[in-house]
N, C-alpha and C positions, 0 to 999 in steps of 0.2 A: 567434211566437212565441208562443213563448212560454210562464207555465208553470213557474215556478221559485221556490224558497224565497228570499225577499228577506233580505238581511243589511243591517241598518241601520248600515253603516259608511260615513261620508261622507269622501271625499277628492277632491282634484283633483291629478292628476299629469301633468306635462308631460314627454312622452317626447322630443319634438323641438320646436324653436322655429320651424321653417319648415314650409311646406306641402308638398304632394306635388310632386316634381320628376321628370318622365319623360324618359327618354333619347330617345324618339321625338318626334314633333311635339307641338304644344301640346295640352293636354287639351280634350275636348269635353263638352258636356252629354249626358246619357244619352238617346239617341234609339232608336227601334225596340225599345224595351224591352218584353218580353212577360211577364216574371215576376221577382219579387224576394221576399226573405224576411228579416226581422229575427230573428236567432237569439240564441244565448247569447253575447253579446259579439262578434258578427260580423254583417255584412250580406252577403247572397248576392244577386248581380245577374245576370240573364240578358239579354243584349242582342245582337241579331243572331246568336243561337245560341251565343254565347260565355258561359261561366259565369265570373264574377268573384267573388272573395272579398276583403273588407276587414275587418280586425280579427283575432279569434281564428280559427285555422284548424281548430278542432274536431279536433285531433289529426293532421291530415294535409294535405299539399300535393301538387301534381303538376305537373311540368314548369315550375317557376317560374324564369324567366330572371333575376329580380332577387334571389332569396332567398339562394343560396349554400349552403344547408343544408336538408335535409329535416326537421330537427327544430325549426326556428324556429316559434314559436307565434303571434306577433303580426305583423300588417302594417298599417301606418298609411296605406297607399295601396293602391288596388285591384290585385289580382294575378289574372291569368287562369289558370284551373285546367283547364277542359275546353272542347271544341267540340261543336257539334251537339246542344245542350241545348234542351229545350222548357220544362221546369218544374222547380222545386226546392223542397225543404222542409228547414229547418235547426233543430237544437236543439243538444245536445252532440255530435251527429253530423249529417252532411249526406246527404240522399237526392236524387238527380237523375235525371230521366227524359230520355233521348235521343229524337231524332226517330223512331227505329225502335221506340219504346215499351219499350226495355230500361231497367231500373232499376239505377243505380250508387250505391255507398255508400262513405263513408269517415268517419273520426273515432273517437270513443269507442265501445267495444264490450263493456264489462264485463258487460252483461246480455244480450248477443247481439242488440242492437238493429240491427246492420247486416244480419243475416239470412244471413250467409255460413257458418253452421254452427259458428262459433268464438266465443270471447270475447276475441279478439285485436284490439286497436285497429289501424286501418289508416292508413298514411301516404299511400296512393295509392287512387284509386277502384277498387273491385272490382265486377264485374257480379253482380247478385243474381238477377234473373229477368226475363222478358220479358212483353210484352202488357199493360203497365201504363199507365193513363191519368191517374191521380192518386195522390199519396202524401202522408202526413202524419207528420212526425217528432215524437214526444213526447219527454219527458225521458229515458226509458229503454226505450221501445218504439216500434214503427213500424207504421203501417197503410197498406195500399195497395189500390187498386181496379183490377181487370182490365177489359178492354174488354167482357166479357160481364156486368159488374155484380157479379161475385163479390168479396167483401171478404176480404183476407188480412192476417194479423197475426203479429208475432214480437217477441222481446225480453222484458223484465221482465214478470212476471205476478203479483207478490205480492198485488196488490189485485184480481185478476181482470180487469185492464184489456185483456187480449187477447180476452176474451169467449168462451173455449172451454169454460167450465164448471169450470176448474181454477185453481189458483194456481201452476202449473208454468211456469217460464220456457221459452221456445221459441227455439232458435237457428236454425231454418229457418222460412220462411213456411208458415203453415197456414191453410186456408180457414175462415172464420167464418160468413158468411151470404151470401145472394144478393140481387139486385135493389137494390143500393146505388149511389147517384149522387154522394154526397159524404161525406167523413169528416174528423174533426178529433181529433187526439190531444193530451190535456193532460199534466200531470205523471204522473198515474196513473189517469186516466179517459179514456174514449173516447166520442165522439158520432158518430152516422151518420144520414144521411137516405136513406130509400128513395124509389123512383121515384113512389110515391103521396103523397109529402110528409110521411110520418110520420117523427118523430124518435125515435131509439133511443139508449139510454145504458147503459154498464156500467163496472165498475171501482170505484175508491175513491169513497166518498161521505160521508166523515166531516164535511164541511162543507156537505153538501147539493148538491154540484156535479153530481149526476145529475139533480136536479129532479123526483124521484118523490115528494116530500113526506116522505122519511125521511132518516136518516143511516146507512142499512144499505148496505154495499158489495154489488155485484151481480157475479156471475161469468158471467151470461148477459145478453144484451141485453134491456132492458125499454123499452116504448114510453112516451114522455114527453108528446108533443103532436103535433098534426096541422098541415097547411098550412105547413110550414117549407120555406124556399127556401135558407137559408144558416145555418151554425152555426160557431162558433169556440170551442174549448175553451182556456181560460186555465190558469193554474197550478192553482187549486182552485175555479174558477168557470166558468160557461158563458154565452155570449151567442148568441141566435138571432133570425133575421128571419123573419117570416111573410110569406105571399104578398100581404098587404095593406100591407106596408111597415112594420108595427109591429115594434119591437125589444123583446126580452124577455131577462131576466137572472135568474140564480140562483147560489147557492153562496156562497163566501167573499166577505165585503164589508169586511174589516178595513182595507183601503186605500181604501174608497169606490169600488171598481172597478165596482160594479154600476150606479152612477149614479142611485140613487133618493134621494139626499140624506141617507142614513143610513150607519151602519157596521154594520148588523144583517145577519147571514147569512140567506139565504133558501133554504128547502128545496124550493121550488116556483117556477115561472116567474112573474115580475112584469113588467108592462109599463113600459118606460122612456120611449120616445118614438116618434114616427111619422115617416113619409116617409124611411125608411132603405133604402139600396140595398146597403150593404156594412158589415161590422163585423170588427174584429180584436181579440182578447183577448190581453193580454200577461201579465206576472207579476202586477201589481197596478194596471195602467192599461188603459183601453179606448179604441179609436178607432172612429169611425163616419162614414160619408159619407151625406149627405142627397141626395135626388133633384135638388136644385139645384146639386150639386157642392161644397157647403160641408163642411168637415171639422170634426168635433166630438170633443173628447177630455176624459177625466175619470179620476179616481183618484189614485194616489200620484204625487207630483211630486218625490221626494227627489233624483232625478238630472237633473231638467229635462225628463223624458220627455213632459210635457204639451205643451210647446212654446209656452207663453204668454209667453215672454220675461221671466218673473219671476225674482227672484234668491233665492227661498225655499230652493232646493236648496243654496245656498252657505253657509247658516247652520248652526250647530251644533245637533244634536238633543238634546232633553231631555224625556223622558216624552211623546213624540209632538208636542211643541210646541217652537218655537224662540224663544229670548229673547235679544235683542241690545240694546245701548245705542246709541241714535242720537239726535243732537242733544240730549243730556242727558236723554233719556227712555228708559224700558224699553218695547220693542215685542215682542209675541208673534206668531209666525208659525206657521201650520199647513201643512205641505207636502202638503196634500190638496186635490183638487178634487171635492167630493161630488156635483156635478151637471155635466152636459155643458156645455162652453164652446166657442164657435166659435174656430177657430185660423186657417184658411185657406179660400180659395175655389178653384174650378176644379180640384178633386181627382178623379182617375180611379181610383186604387187605393191601398191602405194595408197596412201590416204593423206590428203591435206586437210588439217583441222583449222580452227580459227587462227591461231598463231603458232601452231606446231605441226610437225610432219612425222609420218610413220612410213617405213619402207621394209619390206620383207625380202630377204635374199632367196635365191634358189635352193640354198642349203637349209632353209627354215629358220634363219636368225632374224629377229625383228629389231630394227633400229628406230630410235626416236631422237628428235632434236627440236630446238626452238624454245618457245615459252614453257616455263615449268613452275609457274606461281602456285598451282594447285597440286603439283607433284605428278603431272600427267606424263612425264618422261619415264616414270617408274623406277627411278634409281634411289628413292628415299630422300632426296635432297631437293629443296625448292629453289634451285638456282638454274637460270636459263643456260642453254648450251647451244652454240653454233656448230658443235662437233657431234656427229651421230654417235649415240651410245646405245648399248644393247639393253633391251627390256627382257628381264628374266621372270619366270614364274616358279613358285615353290612346288615341290612334290606334294601332292595331296593324296592321302589314303582314306577314301570314303568308306565308312562302315556300312 
């Protein structure tokens, strides 16, 4: 995730009152899971080569035994979409890489973000190109890296987020640069790491999300910093890890998502904490794993996406603060966590979505929490949760 304009509308909607019920044998915990992504109101899970979706389908589904219709948008229990999948990235659209390195796409396509040469949303996966090793789905654009290190881009380009020197949207993949080992697409900016550890940025920069010290949008890649091993582009901000384990942040900070204890936007990288091995930037909250396996989260908590089991997100919002009468007294709550707080231990991988979070333990158990309006937490109930809950998959016996 993540990556999106937050709408401060608080609601809790119960779609069903019972949990997931599978027609096959009892559900199991997620094991042999190699990749997952928290997208826009959905959770995409790859386990044993099978791609599962729970929540919003991003405009399309494929071979769904339990759906009954290709136009259903929400699923409150996991649904299998494809087989033979290696990795996935999700936003308003979904990009999946198969074991043969072919790239497949479906979902929203109004800006050409699927890369199939059209602006037609797809209800079924369509093949886009081959020889892809990694992909990142932004809000309205997509970035992908081939095995030779070349970076390719397509989709919306109004802010120059494709990096081709123009503001012309592209409906087919086009080559941007070489020698790239990692890429992350935000709402309208892009971050890429080259093999020498240099971090490059381009696209929208109105809140300083590029980190070049300005608020000037860039149509071409500009170098930001060196010795970077991981980067995650959020909605309008960016998080990066250096090779010494230090975590750096810049851009929009209106939800305290940078983690520096303030709500001041930063136009250049500032150091947040040390001993970090992984980071994921969402819409207005951030997740990070320390080298001891502990999970730390901070930023906006309006939907319970921090996972600290607080009930702040259930209260009514008024001028960024919550005021409720409790035990005859008025109490004020702020649904923000301005600095990192520890949530869990023994965490192996993470993904921050729009308003929800996913975390995988070293034992192969996948937890989810936060917004659940579309059922993206996978428990069959459309109720938000500030407490991490386990996502389970059913046994599937393919014929």
